[in-house]
Structure formats: structure tokens, C-alpha cells
C-alpha positions in Angstrom: -56.5 -2.2 25.6 -55.6 0.7 27.9 -56.3 3.5 25.2 -58.5 6.4 25.7 -60.8 5.2 22.6 -61.3 1.6 23.9 -61.7 2.9 27.5 -64.5 5.1 26.3 -66.2 2.4 24.5 -66.0 0.0 27.4 -67.5 2.5 29.7 -70.3 3.3 27.3 -71.2 -0.3 26.2 -74.1 -0.5 28.5 -76.1 2.3 27.1 -75.5 1.6 23.3 -78.3 0.6 21.3 -78.3 -2.8 19.5 -76.6 -1.1 16.4 -74.2 0.8 18.1 -73.1 -2.1 20.1 -72.3 -3.9 16.9 -70.3 -0.9 15.7 -68.4 -0.8 19.2 -67.6 -4.7 19.2 -66.2 -4.4 15.5 -64.1 -1.3 16.3 -62.4 -3.2 19.4 -61.8 -6.5 17.7 -61.0 -5.4 14.2 -59.7 -1.7 14.6 -57.1 -2.3 12.3 -59.8 -2.7 9.4 -62.2 -0.3 10.8 -59.8 2.6 10.7 -59.7 2.9 6.9 -63.5 2.2 6.2 -65.7 5.0 5.5 -68.7 5.3 7.5 -71.0 3.8 4.9 -68.6 0.7 4.7 -68.5 0.4 8.2 -72.2 0.4 8.4 -72.6 -2.1 5.8 -70.0 -4.5 7.3 -71.8 -4.6 10.6 -75.5 -4.4 9.2 -76.3 -0.9 10.1 -76.9 2.4 8.5 -74.2 4.9 7.6 -76.1 7.6 9.8 -75.9 5.1 12.8 -72.0 5.1 12.4 -72.2 8.8 12.3 -74.2 9.0 15.6 -72.0 6.5 17.2 -68.9 8.8 16.8 -70.9 11.6 18.4 -72.3 9.4 21.1 -68.5 8.7 22.2 -67.6 12.2 22.1 -66.2 12.8 18.7 -67.2 15.9 16.5 -67.9 13.4 13.6 -66.9 10.1 12.3 -63.6 11.6 10.6 -62.4 12.4 14.1 -63.1 8.7 15.2 -61.4 7.3 12.3 -58.3 9.4 13.0 -58.2 8.1 16.5 -58.4 4.5 15.3 -55.5 5.3 12.7 -53.5 6.6 15.7 -54.0 3.3 17.6 -52.8 1.4 14.4 -49.7 3.6 14.3 -48.7 2.8 17.7 -49.7 -0.8 18.1 -49.1 -2.8 14.7 -46.2 -5.1 14.3 -44.3 -4.7 11.1 -46.0 -8.0 9.9 -49.5 -6.7 10.6 -48.3 -3.4 8.9 -47.4 -5.4 5.7 -50.9 -7.1 5.6 -52.8 -4.2 6.3 -51.2 -2.2 3.2 -52.0 -5.2 1.0 -55.8 -4.6 1.9 -55.6 -0.9 1.5 -54.0 -1.2 -2.0 -56.2 -4.1 -3.1 -55.8 -4.9 -6.7 -54.1 -1.6 -7.8 -50.6 -1.6 -8.9 -48.2 -1.3 -6.0 -46.3 1.6 -7.3 -49.6 3.6 -8.0 -51.3 2.6 -4.8 -48.4 3.8 -2.7 -47.8 6.9 -4.6 -51.7 7.5 -4.2 -51.5 7.2 -0.3 -48.5 9.5 -0.2 -50.4 12.1 -2.2 -53.1 11.6 0.3 -50.7 12.4 3.3 -49.6 15.7 1.8 -53.2 16.7 1.0 -54.2 16.0 4.6 -51.1 17.9 5.8 -51.8 20.9 3.8 -55.5 20.9 5.1 -54.2 20.8 8.6 -50.8 22.4 9.2 -50.9 25.8 10.7 -49.3 28.6 8.5 -49.0 30.8 11.5 -47.3 28.2 13.6 -45.0 27.7 10.6 -44.2 31.3 10.4 -43.3 31.3 14.3 -40.9 28.3 13.7 -39.1 30.1 11.0 -38.7 33.3 13.0 -37.5 31.2 16.0 -34.9 29.3 14.0 -33.5 32.7 12.7 -33.1 34.2 16.1 -31.6 31.2 17.8 -28.1 31.4 19.0 -27.7 27.6 18.4 -30.1 25.2 16.6 -30.3 21.6 17.5 -31.7 19.0 15.3 -32.6 15.6 16.5 -34.2 12.5 14.9 -33.7 8.7 15.6 -34.0 5.6 13.4 -35.7 6.2 10.2 -36.4 9.8 11.2 -32.5 10.6 11.5 -32.6 10.6 7.5 -35.0 13.7 8.0 -32.7 15.1 10.6 -29.7 14.8 8.4 -31.5 16.2 5.4 -32.7 19.2 7.3 -29.5 19.7 9.0 -27.3 19.7 5.9 -29.3 22.3 4.2 -29.7 24.4 7.4 -25.7 24.4 7.9 -25.6 25.8 4.5 -27.8 28.9 5.6 -26.7 29.3 9.4 -23.3 28.4 11.1 -24.9 27.7 14.4 -26.5 24.1 13.3 -25.9 21.0 15.4 -27.1 17.6 14.2 -27.2 15.6 17.4 -25.9 12.1 17.0 -28.7 9.7 18.7 -26.6 6.5 18.7 -26.2 6.7 22.4 -28.6 8.1 24.9 -26.1 9.5 27.3 -24.2 11.1 24.4 -27.5 13.0 23.4 -27.4 14.8 26.5 -23.8 15.5 26.5 -24.1 17.0 23.2 -27.0 19.3 24.5 -25.2 20.0 27.7 -25.0 23.7 27.0 -28.4 24.5 25.6 -30.2 27.5 27.0 -33.4 29.7 26.2 -31.3 31.5 23.6 -31.3 28.1 21.6 -33.9 26.1 19.6 -34.4 22.3 19.2 -36.2 20.6 16.5 -37.1 17.1 17.5 -38.5 14.7 14.9 -40.5 11.8 15.7 -43.2 9.5 14.2 -45.0 6.4 15.3 -43.6 4.5 16.8 -42.2 7.3 18.8 -38.5 7.3 19.9 -38.2 7.5 23.7 -34.7 8.9 23.3 -36.1 12.1 21.3 -39.0 12.3 23.9 -36.4 12.6 26.7 -34.2 15.0 24.8 -37.2 17.3 24.0 -38.0 17.2 27.8 -34.2 18.0 28.7 -34.5 21.0 26.3 -37.9 22.2 27.6 -36.6 22.0 31.4 -34.0 24.5 30.2 -36.2 26.8 28.6 -35.0 26.3 25.0 -37.4 26.9 22.1 -38.6 23.6 21.4 -40.2 22.6 18.0 -41.9 19.3 17.4 -42.3 17.8 13.8 -44.5 15.0 14.5 -47.9 13.4 13.3 -50.7 14.6 15.7 -51.4 16.3 19.1 -51.5 12.8 20.9 -47.7 12.5 20.1 -45.6 12.3 23.2 -43.3 15.2 22.1 -46.3 17.8 22.2 -46.3 18.4 26.1 -42.8 19.8 25.7 -43.2 21.6 22.5 -43.3 25.4 22.1 -44.2 24.8 18.6 -45.9 21.9 16.8 -45.6 21.4 13.0 -47.9 18.3 12.6 -47.5 16.1 9.3 -49.2 13.1 8.3 -47.3 10.0 8.1 -50.1 7.2 8.4 -47.5 4.3 8.5 -49.5 1.3 7.8 -46.5 -0.7 6.3 -43.0 -1.5 7.7 -41.7 1.3 5.7 -41.9 4.8 7.1 -43.4 7.1 4.7 -42.3 10.6 5.3 -43.2 12.6 2.2 -45.4 15.0 4.2 -42.9 15.8 6.8 -40.0 16.0 4.2 -42.3 18.7 2.4 -42.6 20.7 5.6 -38.8 20.5 6.0 -38.4 21.6 2.5 -40.7 24.6 3.1 -38.8 25.4 6.4 -35.5 25.6 4.6 -36.7 27.8 1.8 -38.4 30.2 4.3 -35.3 30.5 6.2 -33.3 31.1 3.0 -35.8 33.9 2.1 -35.6 35.5 5.6 -31.7 35.8 5.3 -31.7 36.3 1.6 -28.6 38.7 1.4 -26.7 36.3 3.6 -27.5 33.1 1.5 -26.7 34.9 -1.8 -23.3 35.7 -0.3 -22.8 32.1 1.0 -23.9 30.5 -2.4 -21.8 32.8 -4.4 -18.7 31.8 -2.5 -19.6 28.1 -2.6 -20.0 28.2 -6.3 -16.6 29.8 -6.8 -15.0 27.1 -4.3 -16.8 24.3 -6.1 -15.5 25.7 -9.6 -12.1 26.1 -8.3 -11.8 22.5 -6.9 -13.8 20.7 -9.4 -16.4 19.6 -6.8 -18.8 18.7 -9.6 -18.0 17.1 -13.0 -18.5 19.4 -16.0 -21.6 18.5 -18.1 -19.6 19.4 -21.5 -17.4 16.4 -22.5 -14.9 17.1 -25.4 -15.1 14.7 -28.2 -12.5 12.3 -29.2 -9.9 13.3 -31.8 -11.1 12.7 -35.1 -14.7 12.5 -34.2 -17.6 15.1 -34.0 -19.5 15.8 -30.8 -22.0 13.2 -31.8 -19.4 10.6 -32.0 -19.1 10.4 -35.9 -15.8 10.4 -37.7 -14.7 13.7 -39.2 -14.5 14.0 -43.0 -11.2 14.3 -44.5 -9.5 12.1 -42.2 -9.4 8.3 -42.6 -10.4 6.3 -39.7 -7.6 4.7 -37.7 -6.3 1.2 -39.1 -8.1 1.8 -42.5 -5.8 2.5 -45.5 -6.5 5.7 -47.3 -7.1 4.0 -50.6 -9.7 1.8 -48.8 -11.3 4.7 -47.1 -15.1 4.9 -47.8 -15.4 8.5 -47.7 -12.5 8.9 -50.5 -13.9 9.6 -54.0 -13.4 7.1 -56.5 -12.9 7.9 -60.3 -15.9 7.1 -62.5 -15.5 4.0 -64.6 -13.8 4.9 -67.9 -12.1 7.9 -66.6 -8.1 7.7 -66.4 -6.6 8.1 -63.2 -3.4 10.0 -64.3 -2.5 12.9 -66.8 -1.0 10.4 -69.3 -3.2 10.4 -72.4 -5.1 7.2 -72.9 -4.0 5.0 -75.5 -6.3 4.5 -78.7 -6.7 1.6 -80.8 -4.6 3.1 -83.4 -1.5 2.8 -81.2 -1.8 -0.9 -81.5 -1.8 -1.1 -85.1 
């Protein structure tokens, strides 16, 4: 199929043992299923032991089975159609409720990202952003939502943020025309990778700008042009792009940049709060109760409800039976005699 993994398997097929050949043939023909199987399950499926699967991974040049599994998952990210992704996500979730199943997969992505992301690289990215003359942020298609979110909050901290409009390829280069070594570019792309973003990244790299790639793996086409790499798991197996992990990294970048420029940020938001209050940007949380009603919406005592005569007001006290309603003395039976 033209990928390094399948090429390696093809070249090694003649030297595989009978059991290893079963594994190789299953991976080539059913890689979309094999990619999410444990070594034990893969072995059981093809009729070999778990240890044979682990040795197979080492035989074709991987440190272990997890690395082979990751290589298969990267193939899926690039090759599967949307229809195939829908079918695959059904198989992965199984009988679990779709809400819990999808959220469990998202939690897994964040955990993997925490384990693999470089904190040193992250700190270098923050320093680079804070020191740049201009910051360009670019993402296309579904990743444009990440670029817009990142750009919105970064523009509250910095006055030099430019969100590149990716709608037209030639316009991308026009917007980045004046980029130089004093600037930084944050390019965001996940499988299926955008050729527009890759070209823009190359353009920035050729002009010696500091290039920051937010992507999923070292095999991403952004990597050759990146000064800094932030890797976040996306593991897209349905037609919906799951960006929980890259969004978490973006949140961390925003907070880290704000801490780095603490005094300026405090002044900015003090001023913003005053502007928001003056121009009523946000609705007040307190709503005055209607006239004649308490904060809970109940009628206040001592005032009849509108449209109800005072004499019929249920809150008005009525005299007890047999007690006169005026100061005039009650007539006695003797008065009738």
C-alpha cells in the first residue's frame, strides 16, 4: 500500500515463520481491526501466542508491540474514509452506551498525551511566543476552530496576534508576506493533514520564522518544517474529529503565557472588566422582583393581588363567627319584646 510499515512487511515476508506470516497477512488485510487489538487478542484471532505477536513487532524493527500498534493507527488516521471510520467506532465502543464510550476514548487520548508530550518543548514554545514580534496562528477545516479559540484568548494577552484566514490558499501567503525571523507561527493540523497548512509552514520556515507544530505524531508532514513540536493524540476513528487533547494543550499554552506576562494581563483584564461593566456587555445575574412580589415570585403581604377585590382577598383576616363587625352593640332578645 506504499506505507513504510507495509513495505517492511512485504520485504520480510519470506523470512517470517509460519505464525509470523499469519500475523503479517492479517495486519496487511485487516489493519483497521488489528490497530486496536491487544497483542493477546491479535494472537488469538490469527491462532498464535501473545509472545509470537510481540516477537513479530521486534522482528520488523519496532521496540515493542505498542509501537507497532501506533504505526497501524497512524495508517488508519490517513487512509480510512468517513464511512469506514463510522463502522470502526461502532466496533470499538461495542455494547457500551455511545456517550460513555466516546468520553472514555477522549479520556484515553488525554492520558496518552500527558505521557508523551514534552514539558521542556512546551516551555520553549511559551518563551518563543512571548518573545515574538508577531504571532501567526493557522488551522484549516475542523482545526480552524482550534485556531480561532487559541487566537481569541492570545489576542487578549498580546496585541500582535494574527489569525490567518485559510479560505483561499493564495491569500494565506499574502497574509504571511511580511513574516520574518522575529515572528512565530503556530500551525495546527491533524489527520487528514491539510496541504494548505503544510505549505504555509514551509513558507514560514523558509523565512526563518519560529515554527510551532501542534499535531499528532512525528510522522506528521508538519514536522520537517517545525522548530518546536507539540504532539497531541487525536486518534480519529469516526468522521468527527476529536480534539480534546490538542485543546487541552492550547488551554495550557494560554495559561502559561498569561502567567509569563502576569502584570500586563492583570492590567488588561482590569481595564476590560471596567469596559464590560460600563457598556453592559454581560447581563447582570441579579433580576429585580416584579412589583408586589418577593424575590421568590410570591405575592407580598398587605397588598391585594391585582384583579382581586379587597374583601375577597384570601390574605385578609375575617371575623370569627358570632363576633360583630362594627362598634354598634349587638341586639339582645329583650329588644324584640
